[in-house]
C-alpha positions as CSV (number, residue, x, y, z in Angstrom):
1,M,111.6,92.7,96.5
2,A,112.1,94.7,99.6
3,E,111.4,93.1,103.0
4,E,108.1,94.1,104.5
5,V,108.5,96.4,107.5
6,D,106.0,96.6,110.3
7,L,105.4,100.4,110.5
8,E,103.8,99.9,113.9
9,L,107.3,99.2,115.2
10,Q,108.8,102.3,113.6
11,P,109.0,105.6,115.5
12,P,106.1,107.8,114.5
13,L,106.5,110.9,112.4
14,V,105.7,114.0,114.4
15,P,103.5,116.7,112.9
16,A,104.9,120.3,112.8
17,S,104.0,122.2,115.9
18,G,101.0,124.4,115.4
19,A,99.8,122.5,112.3
20,S,96.1,123.2,111.7
21,P,93.7,120.3,111.6
22,A,93.2,120.9,107.9
23,A,96.9,120.6,107.3
24,L,97.1,117.4,109.3
25,E,94.2,115.9,107.4
26,A,95.8,116.9,104.0
27,A,99.1,115.3,105.1
28,S,97.3,112.2,106.2
29,R,95.6,111.9,102.8
30,S,98.9,112.4,100.9
31,Q,100.6,109.8,103.1
32,D,97.8,107.3,102.5
33,R,98.1,107.8,98.7
34,F,101.9,107.5,99.0
35,L,101.5,104.1,100.8
36,E,99.1,103.0,98.1
37,I,101.7,103.7,95.4
38,V,104.9,102.3,97.0
39,G,103.6,99.9,99.6
40,A,104.1,100.1,103.4
41,G,107.3,98.0,103.3
42,D,109.0,100.5,101.0
43,A,107.5,103.7,102.3
44,R,110.4,104.9,104.4
45,R,113.0,104.1,101.7
46,Y,111.1,105.9,99.0
47,G,110.1,108.7,101.3
48,A,113.8,109.3,102.1
49,L,114.6,109.2,98.4
50,L,112.0,111.8,97.7
51,M,112.9,114.0,100.6
52,A,116.6,113.9,99.8
53,G,116.0,114.5,96.1
54,A,113.6,117.4,96.6
55,H,116.0,118.9,99.2
56,G,118.9,118.7,96.8
57,I,116.9,120.1,93.9
58,A,115.6,123.0,96.1
59,S,119.1,123.7,97.4
60,M,120.6,123.7,93.9
61,E,117.9,126.1,92.7
62,L,118.3,128.5,95.6
63,S,122.0,128.6,95.3
64,G,121.9,129.2,91.5
65,H,123.6,125.9,90.7
66,L,120.6,124.5,88.8
67,S,120.3,126.7,85.8
68,E,118.3,125.5,82.8
69,A,121.0,126.7,80.5
70,K,123.6,124.5,82.1
71,W,121.5,121.4,82.8
72,G,118.8,121.6,80.2
73,T,116.1,121.0,82.8
74,T,114.3,122.8,85.6
75,G,113.7,122.0,89.2
76,D,110.0,121.2,88.5
77,E,111.0,118.8,85.7
78,L,113.5,117.1,88.0
79,V,110.9,116.7,90.7
80,A,108.5,115.2,88.2
81,T,111.2,112.8,87.0
82,L,111.9,111.8,90.6
83,V,108.2,111.1,91.3
84,A,107.8,109.2,88.0
85,S,110.6,106.9,89.0
86,L,108.5,105.5,91.9
87,P,106.9,102.1,91.3
88,G,103.2,102.0,90.6
């Protein structure tokens, strides 16, 4: 089990400049749900995993290196698999 991390001691995530109040509220709701799923102690580790995975998937799709013919899957399916790998 991962060690619990006091998120109050972590540097805060900064919202995108010019983000609307509705966008900030939506982001807050999604972060709350994410914490419910993975737990506060694992949030940064799983968040980094999701961001790195999604970034890699998007990069491969945009460059043409993630073809369904070659890999037998799509970017959407890979993202779903990545999310399904989370605990909870």
